C-alpha positions as CSV (number, residue, x, y, z in Angstrom):
1,X,-19.4,2.6,2.4
2,X,-16.3,0.4,2.5
3,X,-14.2,0.2,5.6
4,X,-11.0,-1.2,4.1
5,X,-9.5,-1.1,0.6
6,X,-11.6,-1.9,-2.4
7,X,-10.6,-4.6,-4.9
8,X,-9.9,-1.9,-7.5
9,X,-7.5,-0.1,-5.2
10,X,-5.6,-3.2,-4.3
11,X,-5.6,-4.7,-7.8
12,X,-4.7,-1.8,-10.2
13,X,-1.1,-1.1,-8.9
14,X,-0.1,-4.7,-9.4
15,X,-2.0,-5.2,-12.7
16,X,-0.8,-2.0,-14.3
17,X,2.8,-1.8,-12.9
18,X,4.1,-5.0,-11.4
19,X,2.5,-7.7,-13.7
20,X,3.5,-5.9,-17.0
21,X,7.2,-6.0,-15.9
22,X,7.0,-9.7,-15.0
23,X,5.3,-10.4,-18.4
24,X,8.0,-8.4,-20.2
25,X,10.8,-10.4,-18.5
26,X,9.1,-13.6,-19.4
27,X,8.2,-12.5,-23.0
28,X,11.0,-14.6,-24.6
29,X,9.4,-17.8,-23.3
30,X,6.0,-16.8,-24.5
31,X,7.5,-15.7,-27.9
32,X,9.2,-19.0,-28.3
33,X,5.9,-20.7,-27.7
34,X,4.2,-18.6,-30.3
35,X,7.0,-19.3,-32.7
36,X,6.6,-23.0,-32.3
37,X,2.8,-22.7,-32.7
38,X,3.3,-20.7,-35.9
39,X,5.8,-23.3,-37.3
40,X,3.3,-26.1,-36.6
41,X,0.5,-24.2,-38.3
42,X,2.6,-23.5,-41.3
43,X,3.7,-27.2,-41.5
44,X,0.1,-28.2,-41.5
45,X,-0.6,-25.9,-44.5
46,X,-2.0,-22.9,-42.7
47,X,-0.6,-19.5,-43.7
48,X,-3.3,-17.0,-42.8
49,X,-3.3,-13.5,-41.4
50,X,-2.4,-14.6,-37.9
51,X,0.6,-16.6,-39.1
52,X,1.7,-13.6,-41.2
53,X,1.3,-11.3,-38.2
54,X,3.5,-13.6,-36.1
55,X,6.3,-13.7,-38.6
56,X,8.5,-10.9,-37.1
57,X,10.3,-11.7,-33.9
58,X,9.2,-8.5,-32.3
59,X,5.5,-9.4,-32.9
60,X,6.0,-12.7,-31.2
61,X,7.6,-11.1,-28.2
62,X,5.0,-8.3,-28.0
63,X,2.0,-10.7,-28.3
64,X,3.6,-13.1,-25.9
65,X,4.1,-10.4,-23.3
66,X,0.5,-9.2,-23.8
67,X,-0.8,-12.8,-23.4
68,X,1.2,-13.3,-20.2
69,X,0.0,-10.0,-18.8
70,X,-3.6,-10.9,-19.4
71,X,-3.1,-14.4,-17.9
72,X,-1.3,-13.1,-14.8
73,X,-3.8,-10.3,-14.3
74,X,-6.6,-12.9,-14.2
75,X,-4.7,-15.1,-11.8
76,X,-4.1,-12.2,-9.5
77,X,-7.7,-11.1,-9.5
78,X,-9.1,-14.4,-8.5
79,X,-7.2,-14.9,-5.2
80,X,-7.8,-11.2,-4.3
81,X,-11.5,-11.7,-4.6
82,X,-11.5,-14.9,-2.6
83,X,-9.3,-13.6,0.3
84,X,-10.1,-9.9,0.7
85,X,-11.5,-8.8,4.0
86,X,-13.5,-5.6,4.5
87,X,-16.5,-4.1,6.4
88,X,-19.6,-2.8,4.6
89,X,-21.1,0.1,6.5
90,X,-24.7,1.2,5.8
91,X,-25.1,4.6,7.2
92,X,-28.8,4.9,6.8
93,X,-29.6,1.5,8.5
94,X,-26.6,1.8,10.8
95,X,-25.6,-1.8,10.1
96,X,-22.2,-3.5,9.6
97,X,-21.3,-6.6,7.6
98,X,-17.9,-8.3,7.8
99,X,-17.1,-9.7,4.4
100,X,-14.3,-12.3,3.8
101,X,-13.9,-13.3,0.3
102,X,-17.3,-13.6,-1.3
103,X,-19.2,-14.4,1.9
104,X,-20.6,-12.4,4.8
105,X,-18.9,-13.8,7.9
106,X,-20.5,-11.6,10.6
107,X,-23.0,-8.8,11.1
108,X,-23.5,-6.1,13.6
109,X,-24.8,-2.6,14.3
110,X,-23.0,0.7,14.5
111,X,-24.5,1.1,18.0
112,X,-22.7,-2.1,19.1
113,X,-19.2,-0.9,18.1
114,X,-17.0,-0.5,21.1
115,X,-13.8,0.6,19.3
116,X,-12.6,1.2,15.8
117,X,-8.9,1.9,15.4
118,X,-6.2,1.7,12.8
119,X,-3.1,3.4,11.5
120,X,-2.8,5.4,8.3
121,X,0.3,3.7,7.0
122,X,0.2,0.8,4.5
123,X,0.5,-2.6,6.0
124,X,-1.5,-1.6,9.1
125,X,-4.6,-3.4,10.4
126,X,-8.0,-1.9,11.3
127,X,-9.5,-3.3,14.5
128,X,-13.2,-3.1,15.2
129,X,-14.8,-4.4,18.3
130,X,-18.5,-5.4,18.1
131,X,-20.4,-6.5,21.2
132,X,-24.0,-7.7,20.9
133,X,-26.3,-7.5,24.0
134,X,-25.5,-10.3,26.5
135,X,-22.0,-10.9,25.0
136,X,-19.2,-10.9,27.6
137,X,-16.4,-9.8,25.3
138,X,-16.6,-7.9,22.0
139,X,-15.9,-9.8,18.7
140,X,-12.9,-8.3,17.1
141,X,-13.0,-7.7,13.3
142,X,-9.6,-7.4,11.7
143,X,-9.4,-5.4,8.4
144,X,-6.1,-5.7,6.6
145,X,-4.5,-2.7,4.9
146,X,-6.8,-0.2,6.5
147,X,-4.2,2.5,5.5
148,X,-3.9,1.4,1.9
149,X,-5.3,4.7,0.5
150,X,-7.3,7.7,1.5
151,X,-10.6,6.1,0.7
152,X,-9.9,3.0,2.8
153,X,-9.0,5.1,5.8
154,X,-11.9,7.5,5.3
155,X,-14.2,4.5,5.7
156,X,-12.7,3.9,9.1
157,X,-13.1,7.6,10.0
158,X,-16.7,7.5,8.9
159,X,-17.4,4.5,11.1
160,X,-15.7,6.2,14.1
161,X,-18.0,9.3,13.6
162,X,-21.1,7.2,13.2
163,X,-20.3,5.2,16.4
164,X,-19.9,8.4,18.3
165,X,-16.1,8.4,18.5
166,X,-13.8,11.3,17.6
167,X,-12.7,10.5,14.1
168,X,-9.1,10.3,13.3
169,X,-7.5,13.1,11.3
170,X,-7.4,12.6,7.5
171,X,-4.9,10.2,6.2
172,X,-2.8,12.9,4.5
173,X,-2.2,14.6,7.8
174,X,-1.3,11.4,9.6
175,X,1.1,10.4,6.8
176,X,2.7,13.8,6.8
177,X,3.3,13.5,10.6
178,X,4.5,10.0,10.2
179,X,7.1,11.1,7.6
180,X,8.1,14.0,9.8
181,X,8.5,11.8,12.9
182,X,10.7,9.3,11.0
183,X,12.8,12.1,9.7
184,X,13.2,13.6,13.2
185,X,14.2,10.2,14.6
186,X,16.9,9.8,11.8
187,X,18.2,13.3,12.5
188,X,18.4,12.7,16.2
189,X,20.4,9.6,15.6
190,X,22.8,11.5,13.4
191,X,23.1,14.3,15.9
192,X,23.9,11.8,18.7
193,X,26.6,10.2,16.7
194,X,28.4,13.5,16.2
195,X,27.7,14.7,19.8
196,X,25.8,17.5,18.3
197,X,23.3,19.3,20.7
198,X,19.7,18.9,19.6
199,X,17.5,21.9,19.2
200,X,13.7,21.6,18.8
201,X,13.7,23.7,15.6
202,X,15.5,20.8,13.9
203,X,12.3,18.8,14.2
204,X,10.4,21.3,12.1
205,X,13.0,22.6,9.7
206,X,15.0,20.0,7.8
207,X,17.2,22.7,6.1
208,X,18.3,24.2,9.4
209,X,19.3,20.8,10.7
210,X,21.3,19.9,7.6
211,X,23.1,23.2,7.6
212,X,24.1,22.8,11.2
213,X,24.9,19.1,10.7
214,X,27.3,19.9,7.8
215,X,28.9,22.7,9.8
216,X,29.6,20.4,12.8
217,X,31.1,17.8,10.4
218,X,33.4,20.5,9.0
219,X,34.4,21.4,12.6
220,X,35.1,17.8,13.5
221,X,37.1,17.5,10.3
222,X,39.2,20.4,11.2
223,X,38.0,22.5,8.3
224,X,36.2,25.1,10.4
225,X,36.8,26.7,13.8
226,X,34.4,25.4,16.5
227,X,31.8,27.5,18.2
228,X,30.7,27.4,21.8
229,X,28.9,24.1,22.5
230,X,30.3,22.3,19.5
231,X,31.6,18.8,20.1
232,X,35.4,18.4,20.3
233,X,37.2,16.8,17.3
């Protein structure tokens, strides 16, 4: 079981979305290179199927973009494989291995885990403390992007359960609460700016807050009579 994002999970979004856009933007450069290559081949007396295929400008741009995409995808995969950090959990043997790049940097046992924490949002770090017998302080393993996706965070939850800790809630629940808390903070700031009294129902019902917020704005704008407790214009 992986504690941390897999190479596939980290690689596919960039390879299938980001890199094709970059390749498309740079396709005129690649197309010009293919055009020069075709011209040199024809001047040397070669006029085969490939040279005929590259005759249209659109074909040069398309093949140039595809070639750049393949090249960028390969370049992106190599550093990802060499720099990734994750923990391999063997549930049956109750062993842990810290992998950085292609090498195993440290080993431990599930029974030696003193803490395993991390947040569900992307960009957060997973922290695992491993203390072997006779060691004064636990070794801290840092796992980047522990909240990259559900599978990555589930690996941390599984480790927490195996180590005897109370596992964190599923990532979907934590993300929903994260979004709700951020929305509540934004609404509280808007209410403070208007001098609008805060009610706890606003934290749970976005529609109720927006309706009251719009009403208070109309009151402050003189378009609606105020009610008791409304801020003064």
